[in-house]
py3Dmol code that shows the C-alpha trace and the ligand (Angstrom):
import py3Dmol

protein = """\
ATOM      1  CA  MET A   1      68.355 -60.119 -45.603  1.00  0.00           C
ATOM      2  CA  ARG A   2      68.213 -62.292 -48.704  1.00  0.00           C
ATOM      3  CA  VAL A   3      71.586 -62.415 -50.418  1.00  0.00           C
ATOM      4  CA  PRO A   4      70.763 -62.628 -54.122  1.00  0.00           C
ATOM      5  CA  ARG A   5      72.472 -65.603 -55.692  1.00  0.00           C
ATOM      6  CA  ARG A   6      74.367 -63.388 -58.134  1.00  0.00           C
ATOM      7  CA  PHE A   7      75.918 -61.388 -55.257  1.00  0.00           C
ATOM      8  CA  ALA A   8      76.555 -64.553 -53.298  1.00  0.00           C
ATOM      9  CA  ALA A   9      78.197 -66.117 -56.348  1.00  0.00           C
ATOM     10  CA  ALA A  10      80.308 -62.981 -56.905  1.00  0.00           C
ATOM     11  CA  ALA A  11      81.137 -62.717 -53.196  1.00  0.00           C
ATOM     12  CA  GLY A  12      82.078 -66.367 -53.174  1.00  0.00           C
ATOM     13  CA  LEU A  13      84.376 -65.807 -56.151  1.00  0.00           C
ATOM     14  CA  LEU A  14      85.854 -62.680 -54.458  1.00  0.00           C
ATOM     15  CA  ALA A  15      86.414 -64.562 -51.204  1.00  0.00           C
ATOM     16  CA  LEU A  16      88.161 -67.312 -53.105  1.00  0.00           C
ATOM     17  CA  ALA A  17      90.330 -64.711 -54.894  1.00  0.00           C
ATOM     18  CA  LEU A  18      91.259 -62.922 -51.646  1.00  0.00           C
ATOM     19  CA  ALA A  19      92.022 -66.199 -49.903  1.00  0.00           C
ATOM     20  CA  GLY A  20      94.301 -66.947 -52.843  1.00  0.00           C
ATOM     21  CA  CYS A  21      96.153 -63.647 -52.104  1.00  0.00           C
ATOM     22  CA  GLY A  22      96.791 -64.737 -48.540  1.00  0.00           C
ATOM     23  CA  ALA A  23      94.194 -62.260 -47.229  1.00  0.00           C
ATOM     24  CA  ASP A  24      92.129 -63.947 -44.545  1.00  0.00           C
ATOM     25  CA  THR A  25      88.685 -62.727 -45.255  1.00  0.00           C
ATOM     26  CA  GLY A  26      87.331 -64.697 -42.355  1.00  0.00           C
ATOM     27  CA  THR A  27      84.026 -64.023 -44.016  1.00  0.00           C
ATOM     28  CA  ALA A  28      84.151 -66.306 -47.029  1.00  0.00           C
ATOM     29  CA  VAL A  29      80.598 -66.592 -48.322  1.00  0.00           C
ATOM     30  CA  ASP A  30      79.457 -70.171 -48.218  1.00  0.00           C
ATOM     31  CA  ALA A  31      77.496 -70.608 -51.423  1.00  0.00           C
ATOM     32  CA  SER A  32      75.107 -72.845 -49.522  1.00  0.00           C
ATOM     33  CA  ASP A  33      74.173 -69.748 -47.504  1.00  0.00           C
ATOM     34  CA  ALA A  34      72.971 -68.125 -50.697  1.00  0.00           C
ATOM     35  CA  SER A  35      69.244 -67.787 -51.198  1.00  0.00           C
ATOM     36  CA  PRO A  36      67.685 -69.786 -54.032  1.00  0.00           C
ATOM     37  CA  ILE A  37      67.604 -68.127 -57.387  1.00  0.00           C
ATOM     38  CA  THR A  38      64.563 -65.923 -57.880  1.00  0.00           C
ATOM     39  CA  MET A  39      63.116 -65.827 -61.406  1.00  0.00           C
ATOM     40  CA  GLY A  40      60.569 -63.311 -62.593  1.00  0.00           C
ATOM     41  CA  PHE A  41      58.479 -64.941 -65.342  1.00  0.00           C
ATOM     42  CA  SER A  42      56.023 -62.982 -67.487  1.00  0.00           C
ATOM     43  CA  GLN A  43      53.710 -65.324 -69.393  1.00  0.00           C
ATOM     44  CA  VAL A  44      51.672 -64.299 -72.476  1.00  0.00           C
ATOM     45  CA  GLY A  45      48.374 -65.471 -71.016  1.00  0.00           C
ATOM     46  CA  ALA A  46      46.227 -68.623 -70.965  1.00  0.00           C
ATOM     47  CA  GLU A  47      44.813 -68.342 -74.497  1.00  0.00           C
ATOM     48  CA  SER A  48      45.341 -71.935 -75.577  1.00  0.00           C
ATOM     49  CA  GLU A  49      45.924 -75.478 -74.324  1.00  0.00           C
ATOM     50  CA  TRP A  50      49.486 -75.052 -75.523  1.00  0.00           C
ATOM     51  CA  ARG A  51      49.943 -72.045 -73.247  1.00  0.00           C
ATOM     52  CA  VAL A  52      48.430 -73.850 -70.255  1.00  0.00           C
ATOM     53  CA  ALA A  53      50.891 -76.718 -70.780  1.00  0.00           C
ATOM     54  CA  ASN A  54      53.762 -74.265 -71.185  1.00  0.00           C
ATOM     55  CA  THR A  55      52.891 -72.537 -67.892  1.00  0.00           C
ATOM     56  CA  ARG A  56      52.631 -75.860 -66.083  1.00  0.00           C
ATOM     57  CA  SER A  57      56.025 -76.913 -67.477  1.00  0.00           C
ATOM     58  CA  VAL A  58      57.696 -73.709 -66.242  1.00  0.00           C
ATOM     59  CA  GLN A  59      56.091 -73.871 -62.796  1.00  0.00           C
ATOM     60  CA  GLU A  60      56.860 -77.563 -62.252  1.00  0.00           C
ATOM     61  CA  ALA A  61      60.451 -77.180 -63.452  1.00  0.00           C
ATOM     62  CA  ALA A  62      61.051 -74.176 -61.160  1.00  0.00           C
ATOM     63  CA  ALA A  63      59.750 -76.126 -58.159  1.00  0.00           C
ATOM     64  CA  ALA A  64      61.908 -79.136 -59.067  1.00  0.00           C
ATOM     65  CA  ALA A  65      64.986 -76.909 -59.433  1.00  0.00           C
ATOM     66  CA  GLY A  66      64.361 -75.070 -56.149  1.00  0.00           C
ATOM     67  CA  ILE A  67      63.987 -71.801 -58.034  1.00  0.00           C
ATOM     68  CA  GLU A  68      61.665 -69.210 -56.514  1.00  0.00           C
ATOM     69  CA  LEU A  69      59.251 -68.261 -59.339  1.00  0.00           C
ATOM     70  CA  VAL A  70      57.496 -64.900 -59.398  1.00  0.00           C
ATOM     71  CA  PHE A  71      54.871 -65.584 -62.084  1.00  0.00           C
ATOM     72  CA  SER A  72      52.731 -63.059 -63.958  1.00  0.00           C
ATOM     73  CA  ASP A  73      49.960 -63.769 -66.529  1.00  0.00           C
ATOM     74  CA  ALA A  74      49.631 -60.832 -68.952  1.00  0.00           C
ATOM     75  CA  GLN A  75      46.330 -61.959 -70.506  1.00  0.00           C
ATOM     76  CA  GLN A  76      47.888 -61.352 -73.951  1.00  0.00           C
ATOM     77  CA  ASP A  77      48.548 -57.664 -73.193  1.00  0.00           C
ATOM     78  CA  GLN A  78      52.001 -56.196 -73.862  1.00  0.00           C
ATOM     79  CA  ASP A  79      51.567 -53.316 -71.396  1.00  0.00           C
ATOM     80  CA  ARG A  80      50.905 -55.835 -68.629  1.00  0.00           C
ATOM     81  CA  GLN A  81      54.062 -57.739 -69.578  1.00  0.00           C
ATOM     82  CA  ILE A  82      56.142 -54.548 -69.474  1.00  0.00           C
ATOM     83  CA  GLU A  83      54.606 -53.710 -66.104  1.00  0.00           C
ATOM     84  CA  ALA A  84      55.468 -57.179 -64.795  1.00  0.00           C
ATOM     85  CA  ILE A  85      59.076 -56.911 -65.992  1.00  0.00           C
ATOM     86  CA  ARG A  86      59.387 -53.542 -64.227  1.00  0.00           C
ATOM     87  CA  SER A  87      58.055 -55.120 -61.043  1.00  0.00           C
ATOM     88  CA  PHE A  88      60.650 -57.901 -61.316  1.00  0.00           C
ATOM     89  CA  ILE A  89      63.388 -55.271 -61.656  1.00  0.00           C
ATOM     90  CA  ALA A  90      62.067 -53.403 -58.597  1.00  0.00           C
ATOM     91  CA  LYS A  91      61.998 -56.681 -56.658  1.00  0.00           C
ATOM     92  CA  GLY A  92      65.629 -57.353 -57.573  1.00  0.00           C
ATOM     93  CA  VAL A  93      65.088 -60.850 -59.007  1.00  0.00           C
ATOM     94  CA  ASP A  94      68.161 -62.753 -60.147  1.00  0.00           C
ATOM     95  CA  VAL A  95      66.878 -63.451 -63.660  1.00  0.00           C
ATOM     96  CA  ILE A  96      63.898 -62.492 -65.826  1.00  0.00           C
ATOM     97  CA  ALA A  97      62.289 -64.823 -68.349  1.00  0.00           C
ATOM     98  CA  PHE A  98      59.326 -63.984 -70.570  1.00  0.00           C
ATOM     99  CA  SER A  99      57.418 -65.056 -73.650  1.00  0.00           C
ATOM    100  CA  PRO A 100      56.851 -61.789 -75.584  1.00  0.00           C
ATOM    101  CA  VAL A 101      53.263 -61.541 -76.789  1.00  0.00           C
ATOM    102  CA  VAL A 102      54.443 -59.533 -79.834  1.00  0.00           C
ATOM    103  CA  GLU A 103      57.853 -59.030 -81.476  1.00  0.00           C
ATOM    104  CA  THR A 104      58.399 -55.287 -80.994  1.00  0.00           C
ATOM    105  CA  GLY A 105      58.337 -52.602 -78.266  1.00  0.00           C
ATOM    106  CA  TRP A 106      60.604 -54.287 -75.699  1.00  0.00           C
ATOM    107  CA  ASP A 107      63.887 -52.320 -75.914  1.00  0.00           C
ATOM    108  CA  PRO A 108      63.153 -49.644 -73.240  1.00  0.00           C
ATOM    109  CA  VAL A 109      62.155 -52.081 -70.480  1.00  0.00           C
ATOM    110  CA  LEU A 110      64.928 -54.524 -71.365  1.00  0.00           C
ATOM    111  CA  ARG A 111      67.431 -51.685 -71.181  1.00  0.00           C
ATOM    112  CA  GLU A 112      66.129 -51.013 -67.645  1.00  0.00           C
ATOM    113  CA  ALA A 113      66.753 -54.679 -66.775  1.00  0.00           C
ATOM    114  CA  ARG A 114      70.273 -54.474 -68.207  1.00  0.00           C
ATOM    115  CA  ARG A 115      70.997 -51.316 -66.201  1.00  0.00           C
ATOM    116  CA  ALA A 116      69.821 -53.174 -63.107  1.00  0.00           C
ATOM    117  CA  GLY A 117      72.237 -56.009 -63.933  1.00  0.00           C
ATOM    118  CA  ILE A 118      69.413 -58.567 -64.313  1.00  0.00           C
ATOM    119  CA  PRO A 119      69.863 -61.065 -67.183  1.00  0.00           C
ATOM    120  CA  VAL A 120      66.877 -61.764 -69.455  1.00  0.00           C
ATOM    121  CA  ILE A 121      65.880 -65.025 -71.142  1.00  0.00           C
ATOM    122  CA  LEU A 122      63.352 -65.109 -74.002  1.00  0.00           C
ATOM    123  CA  THR A 123      61.167 -68.213 -73.958  1.00  0.00           C
ATOM    124  CA  ASP A 124      58.805 -69.507 -76.646  1.00  0.00           C
ATOM    125  CA  ARG A 125      58.699 -66.341 -78.776  1.00  0.00           C
ATOM    126  CA  ALA A 126      61.436 -63.997 -80.037  1.00  0.00           C
ATOM    127  CA  ILE A 127      61.580 -60.200 -80.158  1.00  0.00           C
ATOM    128  CA  ARG A 128      62.682 -57.871 -82.948  1.00  0.00           C
ATOM    129  CA  THR A 129      65.492 -55.580 -81.713  1.00  0.00           C
ATOM    130  CA  ALA A 130      68.637 -53.868 -82.998  1.00  0.00           C
ATOM    131  CA  ASP A 131      70.309 -54.680 -79.687  1.00  0.00           C
ATOM    132  CA  PRO A 132      70.578 -58.459 -79.217  1.00  0.00           C
ATOM    133  CA  GLY A 133      72.600 -57.798 -76.060  1.00  0.00           C
ATOM    134  CA  LEU A 134      69.289 -57.060 -74.340  1.00  0.00           C
ATOM    135  CA  TYR A 135      68.787 -60.766 -73.693  1.00  0.00           C
ATOM    136  CA  ARG A 136      71.113 -63.697 -73.023  1.00  0.00           C
ATOM    137  CA  THR A 137      69.347 -66.430 -74.988  1.00  0.00           C
ATOM    138  CA  PHE A 138      66.145 -67.327 -76.859  1.00  0.00           C
ATOM    139  CA  LEU A 139      64.726 -70.785 -75.996  1.00  0.00           C
ATOM    140  CA  GLY A 140      61.879 -71.745 -78.305  1.00  0.00           C
ATOM    141  CA  SER A 141      60.607 -73.306 -81.506  1.00  0.00           C
ATOM    142  CA  ASP A 142      61.645 -72.530 -85.053  1.00  0.00           C
ATOM    143  CA  PHE A 143      58.349 -71.122 -86.373  1.00  0.00           C
ATOM    144  CA  LEU A 144      59.722 -70.787 -89.906  1.00  0.00           C
ATOM    145  CA  GLU A 145      60.421 -74.523 -89.870  1.00  0.00           C
ATOM    146  CA  GLU A 146      56.906 -75.181 -88.582  1.00  0.00           C
ATOM    147  CA  GLY A 147      55.336 -73.135 -91.402  1.00  0.00           C
ATOM    148  CA  ASN A 148      57.603 -74.837 -93.906  1.00  0.00           C
ATOM    149  CA  LYS A 149      56.560 -78.307 -92.695  1.00  0.00           C
ATOM    150  CA  ALA A 150      52.875 -77.370 -93.038  1.00  0.00           C
ATOM    151  CA  GLY A 151      53.273 -75.934 -96.535  1.00  0.00           C
ATOM    152  CA  THR A 152      55.510 -78.718 -97.782  1.00  0.00           C
ATOM    153  CA  TRP A 153      52.984 -81.363 -96.672  1.00  0.00           C
ATOM    154  CA  LEU A 154      50.187 -79.560 -98.566  1.00  0.00           C
ATOM    155  CA  ASP A 155      52.347 -79.040-101.648  1.00  0.00           C
ATOM    156  CA  ASP A 156      53.260 -82.745-101.723  1.00  0.00           C
ATOM    157  CA  ARG A 157      49.583 -83.700-101.317  1.00  0.00           C
ATOM    158  CA  HIS A 158      48.481 -81.525-104.240  1.00  0.00           C
ATOM    159  CA  ILE A 159      51.562 -81.834-106.403  1.00  0.00           C
ATOM    160  CA  ARG A 160      49.465 -82.874-109.410  1.00  0.00           C
ATOM    161  CA  ALA A 161      46.464 -80.638-108.805  1.00  0.00           C
ATOM    162  CA  GLU A 162      44.879 -79.593-112.112  1.00  0.00           C
ATOM    163  CA  GLU A 163      42.254 -77.359-110.487  1.00  0.00           C
ATOM    164  CA  PRO A 164      42.853 -74.421-108.131  1.00  0.00           C
ATOM    165  CA  VAL A 165      43.029 -75.402-104.437  1.00  0.00           C
ATOM    166  CA  SER A 166      41.567 -72.580-102.316  1.00  0.00           C
ATOM    167  CA  ILE A 167      43.277 -72.172 -98.950  1.00  0.00           C
ATOM    168  CA  VAL A 168      42.058 -70.094 -96.024  1.00  0.00           C
ATOM    169  CA  GLU A 169      44.442 -69.263 -93.178  1.00  0.00           C
ATOM    170  CA  ILE A 170      43.609 -68.462 -89.568  1.00  0.00           C
ATOM    171  CA  GLN A 171      46.647 -66.629 -88.193  1.00  0.00           C
ATOM    172  CA  GLY A 172      47.771 -66.399 -84.575  1.00  0.00           C
ATOM    173  CA  THR A 173      48.069 -63.158 -82.608  1.00  0.00           C
ATOM    174  CA  VAL A 174      48.837 -60.209 -84.887  1.00  0.00           C
ATOM    175  CA  GLY A 175      52.469 -59.137 -84.499  1.00  0.00           C
ATOM    176  CA  SER A 176      53.565 -62.290 -82.677  1.00  0.00           C
ATOM    177  CA  ALA A 177      56.617 -64.176 -83.903  1.00  0.00           C
ATOM    178  CA  PRO A 178      54.757 -67.479 -84.416  1.00  0.00           C
ATOM    179  CA  ALA A 179      52.027 -65.833 -86.497  1.00  0.00           C
ATOM    180  CA  ILE A 180      54.459 -63.830 -88.642  1.00  0.00           C
ATOM    181  CA  GLU A 181      56.836 -66.704 -89.288  1.00  0.00           C
ATOM    182  CA  ARG A 182      54.275 -69.523 -89.684  1.00  0.00           C
ATOM    183  CA  GLN A 183      52.475 -67.379 -92.300  1.00  0.00           C
ATOM    184  CA  LEU A 184      55.681 -66.416 -94.149  1.00  0.00           C
ATOM    185  CA  ALA A 185      57.163 -69.908 -94.347  1.00  0.00           C
ATOM    186  CA  PHE A 186      53.882 -71.600 -95.300  1.00  0.00           C
ATOM    187  CA  ALA A 187      53.352 -69.170 -98.197  1.00  0.00           C
ATOM    188  CA  GLU A 188      56.938 -69.725 -99.331  1.00  0.00           C
ATOM    189  CA  ALA A 189      56.597 -73.521 -99.179  1.00  0.00           C
ATOM    190  CA  ILE A 190      53.530 -73.575-101.455  1.00  0.00           C
ATOM    191  CA  SER A 191      54.683 -70.774-103.786  1.00  0.00           C
ATOM    192  CA  SER A 192      55.984 -73.085-106.516  1.00  0.00           C
ATOM    193  CA  ASN A 193      52.575 -74.774-106.981  1.00  0.00           C
ATOM    194  CA  PRO A 194      50.345 -72.504-109.120  1.00  0.00           C
ATOM    195  CA  GLN A 195      47.184 -74.347-108.083  1.00  0.00           C
ATOM    196  CA  LEU A 196      47.652 -73.643-104.344  1.00  0.00           C
ATOM    197  CA  LYS A 197      46.095 -70.260-103.607  1.00  0.00           C
ATOM    198  CA  ILE A 198      45.624 -68.539-100.232  1.00  0.00           C
ATOM    199  CA  VAL A 199      42.283 -66.803-100.762  1.00  0.00           C
ATOM    200  CA  ALA A 200      41.869 -65.366 -97.246  1.00  0.00           C
ATOM    201  CA  SER A 201      43.994 -64.906 -94.121  1.00  0.00           C
ATOM    202  CA  THR A 202      42.751 -63.442 -90.828  1.00  0.00           C
ATOM    203  CA  SER A 203      43.836 -63.560 -87.164  1.00  0.00           C
ATOM    204  CA  GLY A 204      41.960 -65.698 -84.649  1.00  0.00           C
ATOM    205  CA  ASP A 205      44.365 -64.607 -81.866  1.00  0.00           C
ATOM    206  CA  PHE A 206      45.297 -68.222 -81.054  1.00  0.00           C
ATOM    207  CA  THR A 207      41.959 -68.815 -79.298  1.00  0.00           C
ATOM    208  CA  ARG A 208      39.248 -71.420 -79.993  1.00  0.00           C
ATOM    209  CA  ALA A 209      36.540 -68.746 -80.073  1.00  0.00           C
ATOM    210  CA  GLY A 210      38.643 -66.703 -82.464  1.00  0.00           C
ATOM    211  CA  GLY A 211      39.110 -69.654 -84.789  1.00  0.00           C
ATOM    212  CA  ARG A 212      35.383 -70.407 -84.849  1.00  0.00           C
ATOM    213  CA  ALA A 213      34.426 -66.755 -85.543  1.00  0.00           C
ATOM    214  CA  VAL A 214      36.952 -66.364 -88.380  1.00  0.00           C
ATOM    215  CA  MET A 215      35.908 -69.655 -89.990  1.00  0.00           C
ATOM    216  CA  GLU A 216      32.227 -68.647 -89.807  1.00  0.00           C
ATOM    217  CA  ASP A 217      33.107 -65.491 -91.743  1.00  0.00           C
ATOM    218  CA  PHE A 218      35.169 -67.423 -94.304  1.00  0.00           C
ATOM    219  CA  LEU A 219      32.301 -69.896 -94.858  1.00  0.00           C
ATOM    220  CA  ALA A 220      29.805 -67.049 -95.274  1.00  0.00           C
ATOM    221  CA  ASP A 221      31.988 -65.081 -97.704  1.00  0.00           C
ATOM    222  CA  LEU A 222      33.785 -67.754 -99.750  1.00  0.00           C
ATOM    223  CA  PRO A 223      31.939 -70.295-101.892  1.00  0.00           C
ATOM    224  CA  ASP A 224      34.713 -72.826-102.265  1.00  0.00           C
ATOM    225  CA  ILE A 225      37.179 -73.556 -99.500  1.00  0.00           C
ATOM    226  CA  ASP A 226      39.351 -76.636 -99.975  1.00  0.00           C
ATOM    227  CA  VAL A 227      41.951 -76.235 -97.201  1.00  0.00           C
ATOM    228  CA  LEU A 228      42.271 -74.542 -93.807  1.00  0.00           C
ATOM    229  CA  TYR A 229      45.714 -73.732 -92.390  1.00  0.00           C
ATOM    230  CA  ALA A 230      45.321 -72.846 -88.688  1.00  0.00           C
ATOM    231  CA  HIS A 231      48.320 -71.488 -86.752  1.00  0.00           C
ATOM    232  CA  ASN A 232      47.329 -73.536 -83.706  1.00  0.00           C
ATOM    233  CA  ASP A 233      45.067 -76.442 -82.701  1.00  0.00           C
ATOM    234  CA  ASP A 234      42.740 -74.303 -80.592  1.00  0.00           C
ATOM    235  CA  MET A 235      41.779 -72.170 -83.600  1.00  0.00           C
ATOM    236  CA  GLY A 236      41.575 -75.291 -85.764  1.00  0.00           C
ATOM    237  CA  LEU A 237      39.187 -76.916 -83.284  1.00  0.00           C
ATOM    238  CA  GLY A 238      37.060 -73.762 -83.213  1.00  0.00           C
ATOM    239  CA  ALA A 239      37.010 -73.777 -87.006  1.00  0.00           C
ATOM    240  CA  ILE A 240      35.855 -77.414 -87.000  1.00  0.00           C
ATOM    241  CA  GLU A 241      32.823 -76.359 -84.948  1.00  0.00           C
ATOM    242  CA  ALA A 242      31.985 -73.751 -87.620  1.00  0.00           C
ATOM    243  CA  ILE A 243      32.571 -76.179 -90.504  1.00  0.00           C
ATOM    244  CA  GLU A 244      30.279 -78.792 -88.961  1.00  0.00           C
ATOM    245  CA  ALA A 245      27.643 -76.169 -88.151  1.00  0.00           C
ATOM    246  CA  ALA A 246      27.714 -75.279 -91.861  1.00  0.00           C
ATOM    247  CA  GLY A 247      26.945 -78.908 -92.750  1.00  0.00           C
ATOM    248  CA  LYS A 248      30.409 -79.657 -94.149  1.00  0.00           C
ATOM    249  CA  VAL A 249      32.771 -82.462 -93.160  1.00  0.00           C
ATOM    250  CA  PRO A 250      36.108 -81.265 -91.663  1.00  0.00           C
ATOM    251  CA  GLY A 251      39.094 -83.259 -92.900  1.00  0.00           C
ATOM    252  CA  ARG A 252      37.179 -84.273 -96.053  1.00  0.00           C
ATOM    253  CA  ASP A 253      35.235 -81.332 -97.556  1.00  0.00           C
ATOM    254  CA  ILE A 254      37.857 -79.009 -96.084  1.00  0.00           C
ATOM    255  CA  GLU A 255      41.321 -80.399 -95.369  1.00  0.00           C
ATOM    256  CA  ILE A 256      42.821 -78.989 -92.155  1.00  0.00           C
ATOM    257  CA  ILE A 257      46.457 -78.419 -91.248  1.00  0.00           C
ATOM    258  CA  SER A 258      47.240 -77.213 -87.735  1.00  0.00           C
ATOM    259  CA  VAL A 259      50.174 -76.529 -85.397  1.00  0.00           C
ATOM    260  CA  ASP A 260      50.882 -77.508 -81.743  1.00  0.00           C
ATOM    261  CA  GLY A 261      49.799 -81.134 -81.209  1.00  0.00           C
ATOM    262  CA  VAL A 262      47.769 -80.777 -78.013  1.00  0.00           C
ATOM    263  CA  ARG A 263      45.674 -83.796 -76.937  1.00  0.00           C
ATOM    264  CA  GLU A 264      42.418 -82.553 -78.450  1.00  0.00           C
ATOM    265  CA  GLY A 265      44.190 -81.749 -81.699  1.00  0.00           C
ATOM    266  CA  LEU A 266      45.636 -85.262 -81.901  1.00  0.00           C
ATOM    267  CA  GLN A 267      42.198 -86.720 -81.158  1.00  0.00           C
ATOM    268  CA  ALA A 268      40.685 -84.695 -84.016  1.00  0.00           C
ATOM    269  CA  LEU A 269      43.462 -86.004 -86.259  1.00  0.00           C
ATOM    270  CA  ILE A 270      42.645 -89.573 -85.226  1.00  0.00           C
ATOM    271  CA  ASP A 271      38.950 -88.870 -85.897  1.00  0.00           C
ATOM    272  CA  GLY A 272      39.833 -87.646 -89.406  1.00  0.00           C
ATOM    273  CA  LYS A 273      38.739 -84.058 -88.757  1.00  0.00           C
ATOM    274  CA  ILE A 274      42.302 -82.695 -89.005  1.00  0.00           C
ATOM    275  CA  ASN A 275      44.651 -84.058 -91.662  1.00  0.00           C
ATOM    276  CA  TYR A 276      48.118 -82.964 -90.450  1.00  0.00           C
ATOM    277  CA  ILE A 277      49.581 -81.382 -87.316  1.00  0.00           C
ATOM    278  CA  VAL A 278      52.999 -79.781 -86.999  1.00  0.00           C
ATOM    279  CA  GLU A 279      54.188 -80.102 -83.405  1.00  0.00           C
ATOM    280  CA  CYS A 280      55.123 -77.035 -81.359  1.00  0.00           C
ATOM    281  CA  ASN A 281      56.552 -78.205 -78.031  1.00  0.00           C
ATOM    282  CA  PRO A 282      55.486 -76.227 -74.910  1.00  0.00           C
ATOM    283  CA  LEU A 283      57.450 -78.380 -72.437  1.00  0.00           C
ATOM    284  CA  ILE A 284      60.524 -76.139 -72.159  1.00  0.00           C
ATOM    285  CA  GLY A 285      60.506 -75.593 -68.392  1.00  0.00           C
ATOM    286  CA  GLU A 286      63.454 -77.839 -67.558  1.00  0.00           C
ATOM    287  CA  GLN A 287      65.652 -76.328 -70.286  1.00  0.00           C
ATOM    288  CA  LEU A 288      64.678 -72.850 -69.075  1.00  0.00           C
ATOM    289  CA  MET A 289      65.731 -73.563 -65.491  1.00  0.00           C
ATOM    290  CA  GLU A 290      69.040 -75.112 -66.598  1.00  0.00           C
ATOM    291  CA  LEU A 291      69.780 -71.992 -68.642  1.00  0.00           C
ATOM    292  CA  ALA A 292      68.806 -69.701 -65.745  1.00  0.00           C
ATOM    293  CA  VAL A 293      71.111 -71.464 -63.266  1.00  0.00           C
ATOM    294  CA  LYS A 294      74.033 -71.248 -65.684  1.00  0.00           C
ATOM    295  CA  ILE A 295      73.435 -67.574 -66.504  1.00  0.00           C
ATOM    296  CA  VAL A 296      73.092 -66.552 -62.835  1.00  0.00           C
ATOM    297  CA  ALA A 297      76.301 -68.447 -62.064  1.00  0.00           C
ATOM    298  CA  GLY A 298      78.006 -66.361 -64.736  1.00  0.00           C
ATOM    299  CA  GLU A 299      78.419 -69.155 -67.262  1.00  0.00           C
ATOM    300  CA  GLN A 300      78.139 -68.599 -71.008  1.00  0.00           C
ATOM    301  CA  VAL A 301      75.110 -70.135 -72.782  1.00  0.00           C
ATOM    302  CA  LEU A 302      74.122 -70.476 -76.429  1.00  0.00           C
ATOM    303  CA  SER A 303      72.273 -67.402 -77.690  1.00  0.00           C
ATOM    304  CA  ARG A 304      69.671 -69.617 -79.401  1.00  0.00           C
ATOM    305  CA  VAL A 305      68.281 -72.948 -78.131  1.00  0.00           C
ATOM    306  CA  VAL A 306      65.763 -74.575 -80.512  1.00  0.00           C
ATOM    307  CA  THR A 307      63.183 -76.929 -79.025  1.00  0.00           C
ATOM    308  CA  LYS A 308      62.847 -80.389 -80.592  1.00  0.00           C
ATOM    309  CA  GLU A 309      59.598 -81.067 -82.463  1.00  0.00           C
ATOM    310  CA  THR A 310      57.991 -83.545 -84.837  1.00  0.00           C
ATOM    311  CA  VAL A 311      54.902 -83.843 -87.078  1.00  0.00           C
ATOM    312  CA  PHE A 312      51.750 -85.946 -86.790  1.00  0.00           C
ATOM    313  CA  GLU A 313      49.676 -87.855 -89.297  1.00  0.00           C
ATOM    314  CA  ARG A 314      47.037 -90.316 -88.072  1.00  0.00           C
ATOM    315  CA  SER A 315      49.310 -93.229 -87.167  1.00  0.00           C
ATOM    316  CA  ALA A 316      51.741 -91.020 -85.219  1.00  0.00           C
ATOM    317  CA  ALA A 317      48.830 -89.385 -83.376  1.00  0.00           C
ATOM    318  CA  LEU A 318      47.455 -92.811 -82.365  1.00  0.00           C
ATOM    319  CA  ALA A 319      50.893 -93.749 -80.991  1.00  0.00           C
ATOM    320  CA  ALA A 320      51.442 -90.441 -79.157  1.00  0.00           C
ATOM    321  CA  LEU A 321      48.017 -89.796 -77.619  1.00  0.00           C
ATOM    322  CA  PRO A 322      48.124 -92.306 -74.714  1.00  0.00           C
ATOM    323  CA  ASP A 323      51.207 -90.654 -73.177  1.00  0.00           C
ATOM    324  CA  ARG A 324      50.462 -87.077 -74.252  1.00  0.00           C
ATOM    325  CA  ARG A 325      51.007 -84.818 -71.221  1.00  0.00           C
ATOM    326  CA  TYR A 326      49.012 -81.876 -72.591  1.00  0.00           C
TER     327      TYR A 326
END
"""
ligand_1 = """\
12
LIG
C 54.138 -71.010 -80.087
C 53.228 -70.317 -79.098
C 51.854 -70.239 -79.649
C 51.168 -71.598 -79.788
C 49.765 -71.232 -79.480
O 55.404 -71.194 -79.521
O 53.720 -69.015 -78.839
O 51.071 -69.470 -78.748
O 51.306 -72.189 -81.052
C 49.981 -70.304 -78.297
O 48.916 -72.301 -79.162
O 48.844 -69.594 -78.007
"""
view = py3Dmol.view(width=600, height=400)
view.addModel(protein, "pdb")
view.setStyle({"model": 0}, {"cartoon": {"style": "trace"}})
view.addModel(ligand_1, "xyz")
view.setStyle({"model": 1}, {"stick": {}})
view.zoomTo()
view.show()
């Protein structure tokens, strides 16, 4: 029978304690007998190149760490994620990690995990809850900082604008932490410039097809668009298809700001079709596994671990593209 690492760790600690009291347990658990850690991981989906890279990072890091990964793709559906988490609890995994597709609605299932004694790690996206004890740590980007970087760049670029600058925004998945916070911080960053006006904002659900469809509608409905702010490269690239189909020049007729920094986004930046990209780093697999090992071993970890990220203009994109892993 598999001895879950957490029981093996506890048994090992108990054996050590008893030995210290002179009791000869004769059955000290050798930690090397313990099974590898089993992690249940519920992924949002495969909606973008960022997500594909994030999944690959988690899977490769689990293999490298000798962690048994039970992986579930929710296809951007919260009910499927809740179902997956319940299956991990039933399986008796040692730790659960997941990237919540939206911010709310997680308390009941996370309370079930807590009752089962299974620690939970949030990766990539945060949740909104009145009970932060439902998870041990949140490893992911600072989306407010990302939105602030995007807005500050645009504000600096149009600091002396004497005419209104019409901005359209293609948001990520409705209700998701990145969409909420990238929208909030961007609007805040441009709020002191009276010429910068967001004239339309709609969700493209972080997909290329969604970005193209939303941009087609914007182009049909709005006579003058000066800037597009896309919450990820995939939607920005879809929007570029629509802009070109409308006979306009992306990056010149319509300036484009995007988030992520996937290969194709950097290439579009180099080609002058995107003007600025705020990086959002998907390669958090190694950090996730390090956190999981510590938590299962009963060690304390920081409740918030922010991933390191940068920004790209054309020269930085040229330098980064050759070694870009995603
Ligand atoms: C951000 C992540 C977002 C990416 C998108 O951490 O949740 O979801 O920006 C992805 O590309 O779909």
